[in-house]
Steps between C-alpha positions, in 0.01 A plus 500: 500500500635149467839439343491845339206412276253781438127466441539565126756220473269259682217587260732443204606162639134404553418593139784279378378216726147532356639494146719194569265289714157634408233644726344160569814374678555808718280383793698176520829686488382742770383207713837329472678827581282534810581145609869568453481820705311317776764227507775760516322677786460172690864411440623837629283463810641151559858623458435787740347262755789254473758775541324632809467152651864422434613833642294454815625142538863609470459812711581746222414867518139558400594831331665296227183305433291818507717644222448190290128512573484862387678416173267208436203728568635758253537237228152367573352850481679566170360177357149582618525848348616351170232233489238759594595713202495196272155399628364850441636504143344164414 
């Protein structure tokens, strides 16, 4: 579950999207959504890497960076779960 949206609500949103944009534009929209998710994933990995490098450089506790890494991983997993359900619906 992503942001408390159920499967039925996702289907309803997809029906509205098809009605507004048309079926011929859906592949392009899905492609752009995929690119955006990939960019977000790359950005979170870069932020995680920079935080770890900075922490190591300044001698900070690595437990702090592990906690941040776990949170970033959770967000990434939630996004992948959401995009997976969108891909299956399309």
